[in-house]
C-alpha positions as CSV (number, residue, x, y, z in Angstrom):
1,M,199.5,-180.7,154.0
2,N,198.1,-183.9,155.4
3,K,196.9,-184.1,158.9
4,V,198.2,-187.4,160.3
5,T,197.5,-188.9,163.7
6,L,199.0,-192.2,164.9
7,F,197.4,-194.1,167.8
8,T,200.0,-196.3,169.5
9,Q,200.7,-198.2,172.6
10,P,203.8,-199.5,174.3
11,D,205.3,-202.8,173.0
12,C,203.6,-202.5,169.6
13,P,206.2,-203.5,166.9
14,P,203.9,-202.5,164.0
15,C,203.5,-199.0,165.6
16,T,207.3,-198.6,165.6
17,I,207.5,-199.6,161.9
18,V,204.7,-197.1,161.0
19,K,206.7,-194.3,162.9
20,M,209.8,-195.4,160.9
21,F,207.8,-195.2,157.7
22,F,206.6,-191.7,158.5
23,N,210.1,-190.6,159.3
24,E,211.5,-192.1,156.1
25,Y,209.0,-190.0,154.1
26,N,209.2,-186.9,156.3
27,I,205.6,-187.2,157.2
28,S,204.7,-185.0,160.2
29,F,202.3,-186.8,162.6
30,Q,200.8,-186.5,166.0
31,E,201.3,-189.6,168.2
32,K,198.6,-190.6,170.8
33,D,199.5,-193.3,173.2
34,I,196.2,-195.1,174.2
35,K,197.7,-196.6,177.3
36,A,199.0,-193.3,178.7
37,D,196.1,-191.1,177.6
38,A,192.5,-192.2,178.4
39,S,191.0,-189.6,176.2
40,A,193.1,-190.9,173.3
41,M,191.6,-194.4,173.9
42,R,188.1,-193.0,174.0
43,E,188.7,-191.1,170.7
44,L,190.1,-194.2,169.1
45,T,187.2,-196.4,170.1
46,K,184.2,-194.0,169.9
47,K,185.2,-191.7,167.0
48,Y,187.0,-194.1,164.8
49,G,185.6,-197.5,165.9
50,S,189.0,-199.0,166.3
51,Y,190.2,-201.2,169.1
52,S,193.7,-201.9,167.9
53,T,197.0,-200.2,167.2
54,P,198.4,-199.0,165.0
55,T,195.5,-196.9,163.8
56,V,196.4,-194.1,161.5
57,I,194.1,-191.1,160.8
58,I,194.9,-189.3,157.6
59,N,192.8,-186.2,156.9
60,G,190.0,-187.7,159.0
61,E,190.0,-191.2,157.5
62,A,191.0,-194.1,159.7
63,I,193.4,-196.8,158.5
64,I,193.2,-199.6,161.0
65,G,196.1,-202.0,161.4
66,F,199.5,-202.3,159.6
67,E,198.5,-201.1,156.2
68,I,201.5,-199.5,154.6
69,E,200.1,-199.6,151.0
70,K,196.8,-197.9,152.1
71,M,198.9,-195.2,153.9
72,K,200.9,-194.6,150.8
73,I,197.8,-194.1,148.7
74,A,196.2,-191.8,151.3
75,L,199.4,-189.7,151.5
76,S,200.0,-189.8,147.7
77,I,203.3,-191.5,148.0
78,N,204.4,-193.1,144.7
79,D,207.6,-195.1,144.7
């Protein structure tokens, strides 16, 4: 089972599309809103070196930005 975390913020259309993608493929994920949670913002910037959303963490590896193909590879989705 993959451990998936999605860093989001309000008014982020690509974040919404990533959530739709995860739901379409029945991928369980934890969502962290960087605007509502200061510790999520610190984790995003300090631990993963990202300053943008969406940032997806799959099994500890960061995929920064709207990168559906990279997510499919990391999640072993072949379609």
